[in-house]
LOKOL-489473 format. One record per residue (C-alpha): z, x, y. Coordinates in steps of 0.5 Angstrom, whole numbers, padded with zeros to 4 digits, always signed. Example, Ala and Ser with C-alpha at 12.3 -4.5 7.8 and 13.67 -1.06 7.14 Angstrom:
BEGIN
+0016+0025-0009+0014+0027-0002
***
This chain:
BEGIN
-0283-0006-0051-0289-0008-0054-0289-0011-0062-0294-0006-0065-0290+0001-0061-0283-0002-0064-0285-0003-0071-0289+0004-0071-0283+0007-0068-0278+0004-0072-0282+0007-0078-0281+0014-0075-0275+0013-0075-0275+0012-0081-0278+0018-0083-0286+0016-0083-0289+0022-0079-0296+0019-0081-0293+0014-0076-0294+0017-0070-0301+0019-0070-0303+0012-0067-0298+0013-0061-0301+0019-0060-0308+0015-0060-0306+0010-0056-0303+0014-0050-0306+0020-0050-0311+0019-0044-0306+0016-0040-0301+0022-0041-0307+0028-0040-0308+0022-0033-0301+0024-0031-0300+0030-0033-0307+0033-0030-0305+0030-0023-0298+0034-0023-0301+0041-0025-0308+0040-0023-0312+0045-0029-0316+0041-0034-0313+0046-0040-0306+0046-0038-0306+0039-0037-0307+0038-0045-0302+0044-0046-0297+0039-0042-0300+0032-0046-0299+0036-0053-0292+0038-0052-0290+0032-0049-0292+0028-0056-0288+0035-0059-0282+0033-0054-0282+0025-0055-0283+0026-0063-0277+0030-0063-0273+0026-0059-0275+0019-0062-0268+0018-0065-0265+0018-0059-0270+0012-0057-0267+0006-0057-0271+0001-0053-0268-0001-0047-0275+0001-0044-0283+0001-0046-0284+0007-0050-0290+0009-0045-0285+0009-0039-0281+0013-0043-0286+0018-0045-0289+0018-0037-0282+0021-0036-0283+0026-0041-0290+0029-0039-0288+0028-0031-0282+0032-0031-0286+0037-0037-0292+0037-0031-0287+0038-0026-0283+0044-0029-0290+0048-0030-0292+0047-0024-0285+0050-0021-0286+0056-0025-0293+0057-0023-0290+0057-0016-0285+0062-0018-0291+0066-0021-0295+0066-0015-0290+0068-0010-0288+0074-0014-0296+0076-0016-0300+0071-0011-0305+0067-0012-0313+0065-0011-0317+0060-0008-0320+0055-0013-0328+0055-0011-0330+0048-0010-0335+0049-0015-0330+0049-0020-0327+0042-0018-0335+0040-0019-0334+0041-0026-0327+0037-0026-0331+0031-0023-0335+0026-0028-0342+0025-0025-0346+0018-0027-0352+0021-0030-0356+0014-0027-0356+0015-0021-0361+0017-0016-0361+0025-0013-0359+0023-0007-0353+0018-0009-0351+0023-0014-0351+0029-0008-0347+0023-0004-0342+0022-0009-0341+0029-0012-0338+0031-0003-0333+0024-0004-0330+0027-0010-0330+0034-0007-0326+0031-0001-0322+0026-0005-0320+0033-0010-0318+0036-0003-0315+0030+0000-0310+0028-0006-0309+0037-0006-0305+0035+0001-0301+0030+0000-0294+0032-0003-0292+0032-0011-0288+0026-0010-0294+0022-0007-0299+0025-0011-0295+0022-0018-0293+0016-0015-0300+0015-0013-0303+0015-0019-0297+0012-0023-0299+0006-0019-0307+0006-0017-0310+0009-0023-0305+0007-0028-0303+0001-0026-0296+0001-0028-0291-0004-0025-0286-0002-0019-0280-0003-0024-0284+0001-0030-0285+0007-0024-0277+0006-0023-0276+0008-0030-0281+0014-0031-0279+0017-0025-0272+0015-0025-0271+0013-0018-0269+0006-0016-0274+0000-0014-0273+0001-0007-0275+0007-0007-0281+0006-0012-0284+0001-0006-0282+0006+0000-0285+0012-0003-0291+0008-0005-0293+0005+0001-0291+0012+0005-0296+0015+0000-0301+0011+0001-0300+0011+0008-0301+0018+0008-0306+0018+0004-0311+0013+0008-0309+0017+0015-0312+0023+0010-0318+0020+0008-0320+0015+0013-0328+0013+0013-0328+0015+0005-0321+0010+0003-0326+0004+0001-0329+0009-0003-0322+0012-0006-0321+0007-0011-0327+0005-0014-0327+0014-0015-0320+0016-0017-0321+0014-0025-0327+0017-0027-0325+0023-0023-0318+0023-0026-0322+0022-0034-0322+0027-0039-0329+0028-0043-0331+0022-0046-0330+0020-0053-0334+0018-0059-0329+0011-0060-0332+0005-0057-0325+0003-0052-0325-0001-0046-0321+0000-0040-0318-0006-0037-0311-0009-0033-0309-0016-0030-0305-0016-0023-0301-0023-0023-0300-0026-0016-0296-0031-0013-0300-0036-0009-0296-0040-0004-0297-0044+0002-0290-0041+0006-0290-0033+0007-0284-0030+0004-0278-0030+0006-0278-0021+0006-0286-0020+0007-0289-0015+0001-0290-0008+0003-0298-0008+0005-0303-0007-0001-0310-0006+0001-0313-0007-0006-0310-0014-0005-0312-0015+0002-0319-0013+0001-0320-0019-0003-0315-0024+0001-0321-0028+0004-0324-0030-0003-0317-0031-0005-0316-0036+0000-0323-0039-0001-0322-0041-0008-0315-0043-0009-0313-0046-0001-0306-0043-0001-0304-0038+0005-0300-0032+0002-0302-0028-0004-0296-0022-0006-0297-0019-0012-0292-0020-0018-0293-0014-0024-0300-0010-0025-0301-0008-0032-0306-0003-0035-0309-0001-0042-0314+0003-0046-0316-0001-0053-0322-0001-0057-0326-0007-0057-0323-0012-0062-0316-0011-0060-0312-0015-0057-0307-0012-0051-0300-0017-0050-0296-0018-0044-0290-0021-0042-0291-0024-0035-0287-0027-0029-0284-0034-0031-0283-0031-0039-0291-0033-0040-0294-0029-0046-0301-0027-0043-0306-0024-0049-0312-0021-0048-0318-0018-0053-0324-0014-0051-0330-0018-0055-0337-0015-0053-0339-0009-0048-0346-0011-0044-0348-0005-0040-0343-0005-0036-0339-0012-0036-0333-0014-0042-0333-0020-0045-0326-0022-0046-0321-0027-0049-0316-0029-0045-0309-0033-0048-0304-0035-0044-0298-0038-0048-0291-0041-0045-0287-0041-0051-0290-0046-0057-0295-0048-0051-0302-0045-0050-0303-0046-0042-0310-0043-0042-0315-0041-0048-0321-0038-0044-0326-0033-0045-0328-0029-0039-0332-0024-0036-0331-0017-0032-0335-0012-0029-0332-0005-0025-0334-0008-0019-0332-0016-0020-0326-0019-0022-0324-0025-0026-0321-0029-0022-0316-0034-0026-0311-0040-0023-0305-0040-0027-0299-0046-0028-0294-0047-0023-0288-0042-0021-0284-0042-0016-0285-0045-0009-0292-0043-0012-0297-0042-0018-0299-0036-0022-0306-0032-0020-0309-0027-0025-0313-0023-0023-0317-0019-0029-0321-0012-0028-0324-0008-0033-0329-0002-0034-0333+0000-0041-0331+0007-0041-0324+0008-0040-0325+0016-0043
***
């Protein structure tokens, strides 16, 4: 659990009510996104989010820190949102249901104000198809795709949120992506680029940055047990092999954060290393960040990097097991 979260939780458990507010501000957008993809209604998603934070605060006395605070919080959100859907289904069986008009879906999807009319029309149609496609997936498939590909949780974190084994996470995510791919077909290449703005709540005035890190293991020989197909990684394999000359690349962990400019996000990554990333400035769509990688008291890497929504920063890291760690950073200047 992050040191900042731990300190705030300890203050809350000691009776400091005000210490819970920073936790709400830090996670409210991610909580909303998870709730929305389950309940499929913007206002109800806000209701679920509010109830989730209330439940979390009321239950803080029983939180022991055995998992990250946000995975514990996300599990509360998933349970509450799932209960809402079940209640709605029961009401629907009793009183009938109505189809949501496509025009209402359009209102829930953010538009690019800088796009030409023909480009925006094409993107709008793509987003409508994405909305319809996700609706066709079973709820458990929708949930796991969002937790992995939108929120950037690792297999272990998803297992904690959904209270299922890691092996089940891997197989369910594989099946969900396979089904999603079958339904999308030619839209697959634009799907991941459109998912984040589609699920994001209305923009906030505070300048913040959404960014994440993917930790890869690069090796010469393939693993004894090959990993499940990772479509995002497959699309950049040729470039990675050109840069680093290794043959095999496997995702070890994925992380994501939404923080204001000037705030450092810290993750403990494979190899018992500490990765610190701080967004320093935003210029157009480019996010300039300060990166620091440490192993105990030894600083292994200290660098300034720049990443964009469609242009990752890729950094060769230290040796690990039979290969080396590769750090891939993505960023978006407008997480909300």
